[in-house]
C-alpha positions in Angstrom: -21.4 85.9 42.8 -21.4 82.1 42.9 -22.7 81.2 39.4 -20.9 80.4 36.2 -22.1 81.6 32.8 -25.7 80.6 32.4 -25.5 78.6 35.6 -23.7 75.8 33.8 -21.3 73.5 35.8 -17.6 74.7 35.6 -16.2 71.2 35.8 -17.6 68.0 34.4 -19.3 65.8 36.9 -18.0 62.3 37.2 -19.7 60.0 34.6 -18.9 56.8 36.5 -21.7 54.5 37.4 -22.3 54.7 41.2 -22.7 50.9 41.7 -19.5 50.2 39.8 -17.2 52.8 41.2 -18.6 53.2 44.7 -18.7 49.4 44.8 -15.1 49.3 43.6 -14.1 51.7 46.3 -15.8 49.7 49.0 -14.6 46.2 47.8 -11.0 47.3 47.3 -10.9 48.6 50.9 -12.5 45.4 52.3 -10.0 43.3 50.3 -6.9 45.1 51.3 -7.7 45.3 55.0 -8.9 41.7 55.1 -5.5 40.5 53.7 -3.7 42.3 56.4 -6.0 40.9 59.1 -5.7 37.4 57.6 -1.9 37.5 57.7 -1.9 38.7 61.3 -4.3 35.9 62.2 -2.1 33.3 60.5 1.0 34.5 62.3 -0.7 34.4 65.7 -2.1 30.9 65.2 -5.8 31.6 64.5 -6.7 29.6 61.4 -10.4 30.1 62.0 -9.9 33.8 61.7 -7.3 33.7 58.9 -9.3 31.6 56.5 -12.5 33.8 56.2 -10.3 36.9 56.0 -8.3 35.5 53.2 -11.3 34.2 51.4 -13.2 37.5 51.8 -10.1 39.3 50.5 -9.9 37.2 47.4 -13.6 37.5 46.6 -13.7 41.2 47.2 -10.5 41.8 45.1 -12.0 39.9 42.2 -15.3 41.7 42.5 -13.7 45.1 42.7 -11.7 44.4 39.5 -14.9 43.3 37.8 -16.7 46.5 38.9 -13.8 48.6 37.6 -13.6 46.9 34.3 -17.4 47.0 33.9 -17.3 50.7 34.3 -14.4 51.1 31.9 -16.5 49.2 29.3 -14.1 46.5 28.2 -11.1 44.7 29.8 -8.6 46.1 27.2 -9.0 49.6 28.8 -7.7 48.3 32.1 -4.7 46.5 30.5 -3.9 49.6 28.5 -3.3 51.4 31.9 -0.4 48.9 32.5 1.5 49.9 29.4 3.4 52.5 31.4 4.1 53.1 35.1 3.8 56.7 36.2 4.6 57.3 39.9 3.0 60.7 39.9 -0.4 59.3 38.8 -2.6 57.6 41.4 -4.5 55.8 38.7 -1.3 54.3 37.2 0.1 53.3 40.6 -3.3 51.9 41.6 -3.6 49.8 38.4 -0.2 48.2 39.0 -0.9 47.8 42.7 -4.1 45.9 41.9 -2.4 43.8 39.3 0.1 42.6 41.9 -2.3 42.4 44.8 -5.3 40.5 43.3 -3.4 37.3 42.2 -1.6 37.2 45.6 -4.9 37.5 47.5 -6.5 34.7 45.4 -3.4 32.4 45.7 -3.3 32.9 49.5 -7.0 31.9 49.8 -6.7 29.0 47.4 -3.7 27.5 49.2 -5.4 28.0 52.6 -8.6 26.3 51.6 -7.0 23.4 49.6 -3.8 22.9 51.5 -1.9 22.8 48.3 1.5 24.5 47.9 1.7 25.9 51.5 5.0 27.7 50.8 3.5 29.5 47.9 0.4 30.3 49.9 2.5 31.7 52.7 4.5 33.9 50.3 1.2 35.1 48.6 -0.3 35.9 52.1 2.8 38.0 52.8 2.6 39.9 49.5 -1.2 40.5 49.9 -0.7 41.7 53.4 2.0 44.1 52.5 0.1 45.5 49.6 -3.3 45.4 51.4 -3.0 48.8 53.3 -2.1 50.6 50.1 -5.0 48.9 48.2 -7.4 49.9 51.0 -6.4 53.6 50.8 -5.0 54.5 47.4 -8.5 55.2 46.0 -8.8 58.1 48.5 -5.7 59.7 46.9 -7.2 59.0 43.5 -10.4 60.9 44.4 -8.6 63.7 46.2 -6.4 64.3 43.2 -9.3 65.3 41.0 -10.9 68.8 40.7 -14.2 67.6 42.2 -14.7 70.0 45.2 -16.1 67.5 47.7 -13.2 65.2 47.1 -10.3 67.6 46.6 -11.1 69.7 49.6 -11.2 66.6 51.8 -7.7 65.5 50.8 -6.0 65.8 54.2 -8.5 63.5 55.8 -9.9 61.2 53.1 -7.1 58.6 53.2 -7.7 58.2 56.9 -11.4 57.9 56.4 -10.9 55.2 53.8 -8.3 53.3 55.8 -10.4 53.2 59.0 -13.6 52.3 57.0 -11.7 49.5 55.3 -10.5 48.2 58.6 -14.0 48.3 60.1 -15.3 46.4 57.1 -12.6 43.7 57.4 -13.2 43.4 61.1 -16.9 43.1 60.5 -16.5 40.3 57.9 -14.1 38.5 60.3 -16.3 38.6 63.4 -19.3 37.5 61.3 -17.6 34.5 59.8 -15.0 33.3 62.3 -15.4 31.3 65.5 -16.0 33.3 68.7 -12.9 31.8 70.3 -10.6 33.2 67.7 -12.2 36.4 66.8 -10.9 38.7 69.6 -8.3 40.5 67.4 -11.0 41.2 64.8 -13.3 42.6 67.5 -10.7 45.0 68.8 -9.9 46.1 65.2 -13.6 46.6 64.5 -14.2 48.8 67.5 -11.1 51.0 67.1 -11.6 51.3 63.3 -15.3 52.1 63.6 -14.7 54.8 66.2 -11.9 56.2 64.1 -14.0 56.2 60.9 -16.8 58.2 62.6 -14.3 60.6 64.2 -12.3 61.2 61.0 -15.4 61.6 58.9 -16.8 64.2 61.2 -13.5 66.0 61.4 -13.2 65.9 57.6 -16.6 67.6 57.1 -15.8 70.3 59.7 -12.5 71.1 58.0 -13.3 70.9 54.3 -15.2 74.2 54.0 -18.2 74.9 51.8 -18.4 71.6 49.9 -19.1 69.9 53.2 -22.7 70.8 52.5 -22.8 68.1 49.9 -22.3 65.5 52.7 -25.4 66.8 54.5 -27.9 67.0 51.6 -29.6 64.7 49.2 -28.5 61.2 48.7 -25.1 61.7 50.2 -26.7 63.3 53.3 -28.9 60.3 53.9 -26.1 57.8 53.3 -23.7 59.7 55.6 -26.3 59.5 58.5 -27.0 55.8 57.8 -23.3 55.0 57.6 -22.6 56.5 61.0 -25.5 54.8 62.6 -24.6 51.4 61.2 -20.9 51.8 62.1 -21.6 52.7 65.7 -24.2 49.8 65.9 -21.6 47.5 64.4 -19.0 48.5 67.0 -21.5 47.8 69.7 -22.3 44.4 68.2 -18.6 43.6 68.1 -18.4 44.2 71.9 -21.6 42.5 72.8 -21.0 39.6 70.5 -18.1 38.2 72.4 -20.3 35.4 73.7 -23.1 35.5 71.2 -22.9 34.2 67.6 -26.0 36.1 66.6 -24.8 39.4 68.0 -21.4 38.9 66.3 -23.1 38.3 62.9 -25.4 41.3 63.3 -22.5 43.5 64.3 -20.4 42.3 61.4 -23.1 42.9 58.9 -23.7 46.4 60.2 -20.0 47.2 59.9 -19.9 46.0 56.4 -23.0 47.9 55.4 -21.7 51.1 57.2 -18.5 51.0 55.3 -20.3 50.5 52.0 -22.6 53.5 52.8 -19.6 55.6 53.6 -18.1 55.0 50.2 -21.4 55.6 48.4 -21.9 58.8 50.4 -18.5 60.1 49.4 -19.2 59.2 45.8 -22.6 61.0 45.6 -21.2 64.0 47.5 -18.6 64.4 44.8 -21.1 64.2 42.0 -23.3 66.8 43.7 -20.4 69.2 44.3 -19.3 69.0 40.6 -22.9 69.7 39.4 -23.2 73.0 41.4 -20.8 75.7 40.3 -20.8 77.5 43.6 -18.6 74.8 45.2 -15.9 75.7 42.6 -16.5 79.4 42.3 -16.8 80.6 45.9 -13.7 78.9 47.4 -11.7 80.2 44.4 -12.9 83.8 45.0 -12.3 83.5 48.7 -8.7 82.3 48.1 -8.1 85.4 45.9 -9.8 87.7 48.4 -12.4 88.7 45.8 
């Protein structure tokens, strides 16, 4: 038997707004990976690649915070999460991480664009780059730590999906906005990250059990297919765009859109799995041998 009493959901479905929270997941990933790419570009003497990466990171970081605060309802609720630091809570760790990362990302971009306080800008670039990978992937831990079946059952693979998707988005932004002569590291990153995202997403769906159905049906199913098609097309554009500005721009946009669709697909799959009690009941019964 796979139903709950009267067919009612066993767990409460997420009440988050899709545009706010799925957007927050995407923008945070883009920001964190872009900061790491921007720092690497600066170290290797590619200012034309470093600047758009830093600027993109700062804008995405600010937009992700706005989306999160908008969903919370008022800014005070975000600041309330900073009253304590709880290492065992992904939400607490993430709140503090964002609070340290976002100002550093903005300072790094501002210094690069204006040329003011280069020493502070270099320090901010380093801080943002060190925090960037965690910013790009901690939200996967946050989702997997919930009771939502389509998220919790994906916990071994979800951080890898988020990290590779974030890197693909950062590479896409960079190849779309940087000069062809300086964009080769971003192209390599884009191709590797895009292929990794597709492979890890497929592996996740194979290994996660019954709730993988939610990634194949409804809104999540459509978004999953679109995400994979855009990501593969973006990787092809990254390769073909080595001598073509138009192909680079098209590939970059496809990678960004594919990464966004991945986050929205995961969000909607989670909502669908919480709504249907069978995704909670059947795995529990199987684990008990009932």
